[in-house]
DRENDO-1510 file (C-alpha; in Angstrom, 1 decimal, always signed):
<recs>
REC; n; res; u; v; w
REC; 1; MET; +17.5; -33.5; +28.1 .
REC; 2; ARG; +13.6; -33.7; +27.4 .
REC; 3; SER; +12.8; -30.8; +30.3 .
REC; 4; VAL; +15.3; -28.5; +28.4 .
REC; 5; LEU; +13.8; -29.6; +25.1 .
REC; 6; VAL; +10.2; -28.4; +26.6 .
REC; 7; LEU; +11.3; -25.1; +28.2 .
REC; 8; CYS; +13.1; -24.2; +24.9 .
REC; 9; LEU; +9.7; -25.3; +23.3 .
REC; 10; SER; +7.5; -23.3; +25.7 .
REC; 11; ALA; +9.9; -20.3; +25.5 .
REC; 12; ALA; +9.5; -19.9; +21.8 .
REC; 13; LEU; +5.7; -20.3; +21.8 .
REC; 14; VAL; +5.6; -17.5; +24.3 .
REC; 15; CYS; +7.6; -15.4; +22.2 .
REC; 16; ALA; +5.5; -16.5; +19.0 .
REC; 17; LEU; +2.5; -15.3; +20.9 .
REC; 18; SER; +4.2; -12.4; +22.0 .
REC; 19; ALA; +4.8; -11.2; +18.5 .
REC; 20; SER; +1.6; -12.1; +17.1 .
REC; 21; ALA; -0.1; -10.4; +19.9 .
REC; 22; ARG; +2.1; -7.0; +19.4 .
REC; 23; THR; +1.0; -6.9; +15.5 .
REC; 24; SER; -2.6; -8.2; +15.8 .
REC; 25; SER; -4.0; -6.2; +19.1 .
REC; 26; GLY; -5.1; -2.6; +19.3 .
REC; 27; ASN; -7.4; -0.6; +17.7 .
REC; 28; PRO; -7.7; +0.1; +13.9 .
REC; 29; VAL; -6.4; +4.1; +13.3 .
REC; 30; ALA; -6.2; +5.2; +9.7 .
REC; 31; LEU; -3.2; +6.9; +8.6 .
REC; 32; VAL; -4.3; +9.7; +5.9 .
REC; 33; THR; -2.1; +11.9; +4.0 .
REC; 34; ALA; -3.6; +15.3; +3.7 .
REC; 35; GLU; -1.9; +16.9; +0.7 .
REC; 36; GLN; -3.2; +20.4; +0.7 .
REC; 37; GLN; -2.5; +20.9; +4.5 .
REC; 38; ASN; +1.2; +19.4; +4.3 .
REC; 39; GLU; +0.0; +16.8; +7.4 .
REC; 40; LEU; -0.7; +13.0; +8.2 .
REC; 41; LEU; -3.8; +12.3; +9.8 .
REC; 42; ALA; -4.6; +9.4; +12.6 .
REC; 43; VAL; -8.4; +8.7; +12.2 .
REC; 44; GLY; -9.4; +6.5; +14.7 .
REC; 45; LEU; -12.2; +3.5; +14.1 .
REC; 46; PRO; -15.0; +3.5; +14.2 .
REC; 47; SER; -15.5; +7.1; +15.7 .
REC; 48; GLY; -13.9; +8.7; +12.7 .
REC; 49; LYS; -12.2; +11.4; +15.3 .
REC; 50; VAL; -8.9; +12.8; +14.1 .
REC; 51; LEU; -6.7; +11.3; +16.7 .
REC; 52; ARG; -3.4; +13.3; +15.7 .
REC; 53; ARG; -2.1; +15.5; +13.0 .
REC; 54; VAL; +1.5; +15.4; +12.0 .
REC; 55; SER; +3.1; +18.3; +10.0 .
REC; 56; VAL; +5.2; +16.6; +7.1 .
REC; 57; PRO; +7.3; +18.0; +4.0 .
REC; 58; ALA; +5.1; +19.8; +1.4 .
REC; 59; ASP; +2.6; +17.5; -1.0 .
REC; 60; PRO; +2.5; +14.6; +0.9 .
REC; 61; GLN; +0.7; +12.1; -1.2 .
REC; 62; ASN; +1.2; +8.4; +0.0 .
REC; 63; VAL; +1.8; +6.6; +3.4 .
REC; 64; ALA; +2.7; +3.0; +3.9 .
REC; 65; ALA; +2.5; +1.8; +7.5 .
REC; 66; ALA; +4.0; -1.5; +9.4 .
REC; 67; PRO; +4.4; -2.7; +12.7 .
REC; 68; GLY; +7.4; -0.5; +14.0 .
REC; 69; ALA; +7.2; +2.1; +11.1 .
REC; 70; VAL; +5.3; +4.6; +9.1 .
REC; 71; VAL; +6.7; +6.0; +5.8 .
REC; 72; VAL; +5.2; +9.0; +4.4 .
REC; 73; VAL; +6.1; +10.4; +0.9 .
REC; 74; SER; +6.0; +13.9; +0.0 .
REC; 75; THR; +6.1; +14.2; -3.9 .
REC; 76; ARG; +6.9; +17.9; -4.4 .
REC; 77; ALA; +9.3; +18.4; -1.6 .
REC; 78; GLY; +11.4; +15.5; -2.9 .
REC; 79; ALA; +11.4; +13.9; +0.6 .
REC; 80; VAL; +10.3; +10.7; +2.5 .
REC; 81; THR; +9.7; +10.8; +6.1 .
REC; 82; LEU; +10.1; +8.2; +8.6 .
REC; 83; LEU; +7.7; +8.5; +11.8 .
REC; 84; ASP; +7.6; +5.9; +14.8 .
REC; 85; TRP; +4.3; +3.7; +14.2 .
REC; 86; ARG; +2.5; +4.8; +17.3 .
REC; 87; THR; +3.4; +8.0; +18.4 .
REC; 88; LEU; +3.8; +9.5; +15.2 .
REC; 89; LYS; +7.0; +11.0; +16.1 .
REC; 90; THR; +9.2; +12.5; +13.0 .
REC; 91; LEU; +12.6; +9.8; +13.2 .
REC; 92; LYS; +13.9; +11.0; +10.5 .
REC; 93; VAL; +13.4; +13.1; +6.9 .
REC; 94; PHE; +15.2; +11.8; +3.9 .
REC; 95; ARG; +15.7; +14.5; +1.3 .
REC; 96; GLY; +17.0; +14.8; -2.1 .
REC; 97; PHE; +14.6; +12.6; -4.2 .
REC; 98; GLY; +13.6; +13.7; -7.7 .
REC; 99; SER; +9.8; +13.0; -7.4 .
REC; 100; PRO; +9.2; +10.3; -5.1 .
REC; 101; HIS; +5.9; +8.8; -5.4 .
REC; 102; LEU; +5.0; +5.5; -3.5 .
REC; 103; ALA; +6.6; +3.5; -0.4 .
REC; 104; ALA; +6.2; -0.2; +0.3 .
REC; 105; ILE; +7.6; -1.7; +3.7 .
REC; 106; SER; +9.1; -5.1; +3.3 .
REC; 107; PRO; +7.1; -8.0; +5.0 .
REC; 108; TYR; +9.4; -8.0; +8.2 .
REC; 109; GLY; +9.6; -4.1; +8.9 .
REC; 110; LYS; +13.4; -3.9; +7.7 .
REC; 111; TRP; +13.5; -2.2; +4.7 .
REC; 112; ALA; +11.4; +0.5; +2.6 .
REC; 113; TYR; +11.4; +0.9; -0.7 .
REC; 114; VAL; +10.2; +3.9; -2.8 .
REC; 115; THR; +9.9; +5.1; -6.1 .
REC; 116; ASP; +11.3; +7.8; -7.8 .
REC; 117; ASP; +9.2; +9.1; -11.0 .
REC; 118; ALA; +11.8; +11.7; -12.1 .
REC; 119; ARG; +14.9; +9.5; -12.0 .
REC; 120; GLY; +13.1; +6.0; -12.8 .
REC; 121; GLN; +14.5; +4.4; -9.9 .
REC; 122; LEU; +13.7; +2.2; -6.7 .
REC; 123; ASP; +15.5; +3.6; -3.5 .
REC; 124; VAL; +16.1; +1.3; -0.4 .
REC; 125; LEU; +15.7; +2.6; +2.9 .
REC; 126; ALA; +17.2; +0.7; +5.9 .
REC; 127; LEU; +14.3; +1.5; +8.7 .
REC; 128; GLY; +16.6; +0.2; +11.6 .
REC; 129; THR; +19.6; +2.4; +11.2 .
REC; 130; ARG; +17.8; +5.0; +8.9 .
REC; 131; ARG; +19.9; +5.1; +6.2 .
REC; 132; LEU; +19.5; +5.3; +2.3 .
REC; 133; LEU; +21.4; +2.2; +1.2 .
REC; 134; SER; +21.2; +2.2; -2.5 .
REC; 135; HIS; +19.1; +2.6; -5.8 .
REC; 136; VAL; +18.8; +0.8; -9.0 .
REC; 137; PHE; +17.5; +2.4; -12.2 .
REC; 138; VAL; +14.1; +0.4; -13.2 .
REC; 139; GLY; +12.5; +2.8; -16.0 .
REC; 140; ALA; +11.8; +6.2; -16.4 .
REC; 141; GLY; +8.2; +7.0; -14.6 .
REC; 142; ALA; +8.6; +4.6; -11.9 .
REC; 143; HIS; +5.3; +5.2; -10.0 .
REC; 144; HIS; +3.3; +2.3; -8.3 .
REC; 145; LEU; +4.9; -0.3; -6.6 .
REC; 146; THR; +3.9; -4.0; -5.2 .
REC; 147; LEU; +5.9; -6.5; -3.1 .
REC; 148; SER; +5.2; -9.8; -3.4 .
REC; 149; PRO; +4.5; -11.5; +0.2 .
REC; 150; ARG; +7.5; -12.6; +1.2 .
REC; 151; GLY; +9.4; -9.5; -0.1 .
REC; 152; LEU; +11.2; -11.5; -2.9 .
REC; 153; ARG; +10.0; -9.5; -6.1 .
REC; 154; ALA; +8.6; -6.1; -6.6 .
REC; 155; TRP; +6.6; -4.8; -9.8 .
REC; 156; ILE; +6.7; -1.3; -10.5 .
REC; 157; ALA; +4.4; +0.4; -13.2 .
REC; 158; LEU; +6.5; +3.0; -15.3 .
REC; 159; GLY; +4.4; +5.8; -15.1 .
REC; 160; GLU; +0.6; +6.9; -13.7 .
REC; 161; HIS; -0.5; +5.5; -17.3 .
REC; 162; ALA; +1.9; +2.7; -17.9 .
REC; 163; SER; +2.9; +1.0; -21.0 .
REC; 164; GLU; +5.7; -1.3; -19.3 .
REC; 165; ILE; +6.2; -2.8; -15.8 .
REC; 166; SER; +9.4; -3.7; -14.6 .
REC; 167; ILE; +9.9; -6.7; -12.3 .
REC; 168; VAL; +12.8; -6.0; -9.5 .
REC; 169; ASP; +14.8; -9.2; -7.6 .
REC; 170; LEU; +14.6; -8.5; -3.8 .
REC; 171; THR; +16.4; -11.5; -2.8 .
REC; 172; ARG; +19.1; -9.3; -1.6 .
REC; 173; PRO; +16.8; -6.9; -0.4 .
REC; 174; ASP; +19.5; -3.9; +0.2 .
REC; 175; ARG; +20.8; -4.5; -3.5 .
REC; 176; PRO; +17.8; -4.8; -5.7 .
REC; 177; ARG; +18.3; -5.8; -9.4 .
REC; 178; LEU; +16.2; -5.4; -12.6 .
REC; 179; ILE; +15.2; -8.8; -13.8 .
REC; 180; ARG; +13.0; -7.5; -17.1 .
REC; 181; ARG; +10.5; -4.9; -18.0 .
REC; 182; PHE; +7.4; -5.8; -20.1 .
REC; 183; SER; +4.3; -4.4; -21.8 .
REC; 184; PRO; +1.1; -6.1; -20.4 .
REC; 185; GLY; -0.8; -5.3; -23.2 .
REC; 186; PHE; -2.8; -2.1; -22.0 .
REC; 187; ILE; -2.3; +0.7; -20.3 .
REC; 188; ALA; -1.5; +0.1; -16.5 .
REC; 189; HIS; -1.7; +2.2; -13.3 .
REC; 190; ASP; -2.0; +0.3; -9.8 .
REC; 191; LEU; -1.0; -3.3; -9.1 .
REC; 192; THR; -1.1; -5.4; -6.0 .
REC; 193; PHE; +0.3; -9.0; -5.6 .
REC; 194; SER; -2.4; -11.8; -4.5 .
REC; 195; PRO; -1.6; -13.0; -1.2 .
REC; 196; ASP; -0.5; -16.6; -2.1 .
REC; 197; ALA; +2.1; -14.3; -4.6 .
REC; 198; ARG; +0.9; -16.3; -7.7 .
REC; 199; ARG; -0.9; -13.4; -9.4 .
REC; 200; VAL; -0.7; -9.9; -9.6 .
REC; 201; TRP; -3.8; -7.9; -10.1 .
REC; 202; VAL; -3.1; -4.6; -12.4 .
REC; 203; THR; -5.4; -1.8; -12.7 .
REC; 204; SER; -6.1; +0.2; -15.9 .
REC; 205; GLY; -4.8; +3.9; -16.5 .
REC; 206; THR; -7.9; +4.3; -19.2 .
REC; 207; SER; -10.5; +1.2; -19.3 .
REC; 208; ASP; -12.9; +0.0; -16.8 .
REC; 209; SER; -11.2; -3.3; -16.4 .
REC; 210; VAL; -8.7; -4.7; -13.7 .
REC; 211; TYR; -6.4; -7.8; -14.7 .
REC; 212; ALA; -5.2; -10.7; -13.0 .
REC; 213; LEU; -1.7; -11.8; -14.3 .
REC; 214; ASP; +0.1; -14.9; -13.4 .
REC; 215; ALA; +3.3; -13.7; -11.2 .
REC; 216; ARG; +5.6; -15.8; -13.3 .
REC; 217; THR; +4.6; -15.3; -16.6 .
REC; 218; ALA; +3.1; -12.2; -16.7 .
REC; 219; ARG; +0.3; -13.6; -18.8 .
REC; 220; PRO; -3.5; -12.4; -18.1 .
REC; 221; ILE; -5.5; -15.1; -16.6 .
REC; 222; PHE; -9.0; -13.0; -16.3 .
REC; 223; ARG; -10.1; -9.6; -16.2 .
REC; 224; VAL; -12.7; -8.0; -14.1 .
REC; 225; ARG; -14.9; -4.6; -15.2 .
REC; 226; VAL; -15.3; -2.7; -12.4 .
REC; 227; GLY; -15.7; +1.1; -13.4 .
REC; 228; ALA; -13.6; +3.9; -14.6 .
REC; 229; ALA; -10.1; +4.2; -14.4 .
REC; 230; PRO; -8.0; +4.5; -12.6 .
REC; 231; GLN; -8.6; +1.7; -10.1 .
REC; 232; HIS; -6.8; +0.6; -6.9 .
REC; 233; VAL; -6.9; -2.9; -5.4 .
REC; 234; ALA; -6.4; -4.5; -1.9 .
REC; 235; PHE; -6.8; -8.0; -0.6 .
REC; 236; ASN; -8.6; -9.4; +2.9 .
REC; 237; ARG; -9.5; -12.9; +3.4 .
REC; 238; GLY; -9.5; -14.2; -0.2 .
REC; 239; PHE; -11.3; -11.4; -1.7 .
REC; 240; ALA; -10.1; -8.5; -3.6 .
REC; 241; PHE; -11.6; -5.3; -3.0 .
REC; 242; VAL; -11.2; -2.4; -6.1 .
REC; 243; THR; -12.3; +0.8; -6.1 .
REC; 244; SER; -13.5; +3.3; -8.8 .
REC; 245; GLY; -13.3; +6.8; -7.6 .
REC; 246; TYR; -14.6; +8.3; -10.6 .
REC; 247; SER; -17.7; +5.8; -10.5 .
REC; 248; ASN; -17.9; +6.3; -6.9 .
REC; 249; ARG; -17.8; +2.7; -6.4 .
REC; 250; ILE; -15.8; -0.2; -4.5 .
REC; 251; VAL; -16.5; -4.0; -5.5 .
REC; 252; LYS; -15.6; -7.1; -3.8 .
REC; 253; VAL; -14.1; -9.8; -6.1 .
REC; 254; ASP; -13.8; -13.5; -5.5 .
REC; 255; SER; -9.9; -13.9; -6.1 .
REC; 256; ARG; -10.0; -17.2; -7.6 .
REC; 257; THR; -12.3; -16.7; -9.9 .
REC; 258; GLY; -12.9; -12.9; -10.8 .
REC; 259; ARG; -16.6; -13.2; -10.0 .
REC; 260; VAL; -17.9; -10.1; -8.6 .
REC; 261; VAL; -19.8; -10.6; -5.3 .
REC; 262; ALA; -20.5; -7.3; -3.6 .
REC; 263; THR; -20.7; -3.8; -5.0 .
REC; 264; THR; -21.4; -0.5; -3.4 .
REC; 265; THR; -20.9; +3.3; -3.5 .
REC; 266; THR; -18.3; +5.4; -2.3 .
REC; 267; PRO; -18.0; +9.1; -1.8 .
REC; 268; HIS; -16.8; +10.7; -5.1 .
REC; 269; GLY; -12.8; +10.3; -5.5 .
REC; 270; SER; -12.4; +7.4; -3.4 .
REC; 271; PHE; -9.4; +6.2; -5.1 .
REC; 272; ASN; -7.3; +4.6; -2.5 .
REC; 273; LEU; -7.9; +2.1; -0.1 .
REC; 274; SER; -6.6; -0.3; +2.7 .
REC; 275; THR; -7.7; -3.3; +4.3 .
REC; 276; GLU; -7.1; -4.6; +8.0 .
REC; 277; ARG; -9.0; -7.7; +10.1 .
REC; 278; SER; -12.3; -7.4; +8.7 .
REC; 279; LEU; -12.1; -3.8; +7.6 .
REC; 280; VAL; -12.0; -1.7; +4.2 .
REC; 281; VAL; -11.5; +1.5; +4.3 .
REC; 282; THR; -11.2; +4.2; +1.4 .
REC; 283; SER; -9.9; +7.8; +1.1 .
REC; 284; SER; -11.6; +10.5; -1.1 .
REC; 285; LEU; -9.0; +13.0; -2.7 .
REC; 286; LEU; -11.5; +14.9; -3.9 .
REC; 287; ASP; -13.9; +15.4; -1.2 .
REC; 288; GLY; -11.6; +14.7; +1.7 .
REC; 289; SER; -13.6; +12.1; +3.7 .
REC; 290; VAL; -12.4; +8.7; +5.0 .
REC; 291; THR; -15.0; +5.7; +4.9 .
REC; 292; GLU; -15.2; +2.6; +6.9 .
REC; 293; PHE; -16.9; -0.7; +5.5 .
REC; 294; ASP; -16.7; -4.0; +6.9 .
REC; 295; THR; -15.5; -6.9; +4.0 .
REC; 296; ASN; -19.2; -7.5; +3.1 .
REC; 297; LEU; -19.1; -3.8; +2.0 .
REC; 298; ARG; -21.6; -2.6; +4.3 .
REC; 299; ARG; -20.8; +1.1; +5.1 .
REC; 300; LEU; -20.0; +1.9; +8.7 .
REC; 301; MET; -18.6; +5.3; +8.9 .
REC; 302; SER; -17.8; +7.9; +6.7 .
REC; 303; VAL; -16.1; +11.6; +7.8 .
REC; 304; HIS; -14.8; +14.3; +5.9 .
REC; 305; VAL; -11.2; +15.2; +7.7 .
REC; 306; ALA; -9.3; +17.2; +5.1 .
REC; 307; ARG; -9.8; +19.4; +1.9 .
REC; 308; ALA; -8.0; +16.3; +0.0 .
REC; 309; ALA; -7.7; +12.9; +1.5 .
REC; 310; ARG; -5.2; +11.1; -0.7 .
REC; 311; GLY; -3.2; +8.1; +0.7 .
REC; 312; VAL; -4.5; +5.9; +3.5 .
REC; 313; ALA; -3.0; +3.1; +5.5 .
REC; 314; LEU; -4.3; +0.9; +8.3 .
REC; 315; THR; -2.3; +0.5; +11.4 .
REC; 316; LEU; -3.1; -1.0; +14.8 .
REC; 317; TRP; -2.9; +1.1; +18.0 .
</recs>
């Protein structure tokens, strides 16, 4: 019996290590939406070389990536494209959305959630079966979206300049349920759960501040002055990285205290960002560049890749 148990434990360890290797090995690649060219670009890091160009429906604005899937949201076309995460081969194009804006992939890669501005709803895609499963009305202007680390909650900003935020229950991931809507007390833009799920960082659509809210009560804990609105946030190793595209700035903030620990410049219009391993990457909507930093905000590379580079997501190939 002991030998059987040891063999089972060893097999489980091998499987776990193999899964870890699959998701953590490889070279970093920035997936970038080139909305004026109707393309998704794969940019190698740190070379800055465009490795692949993939045609997608008109006006690709945002991209989400996870091991196993890449999802591109094309707003004007009312379409969402599912691609293979390594080859970028198109697997399916979902059509018939009103004005889709943002996609988020669940922690284990089974589901993708898409906000639809025009219809005020959150749509659920089953990535394995490539089906549009369900939707729930969350409020007019459903725009930016964040999932909790375990995928049990979603916060959705109702509009690019949002006076309300919706909280959605995802304990049944294929059947989301609206819990409530609340006013944060300021005009919100983007939002991101902290890695410990205790806070949601909400950026401003009008002011220079980013707010950390309690994820349970939605009450503000602190705010950080970053630069001109709108800002965007991503987390890496206990720090929040916040961009201000109009202020040409990226800021590194201690996520526990809100203390700014580093600041550097970015190309004009670098609104969106993504982090992976020890890298932080921004994309510029206004000058079409992709810029790579380390987590100390030392610039490693900047390259012009498109007329407008809106969304960015890091993956490993």
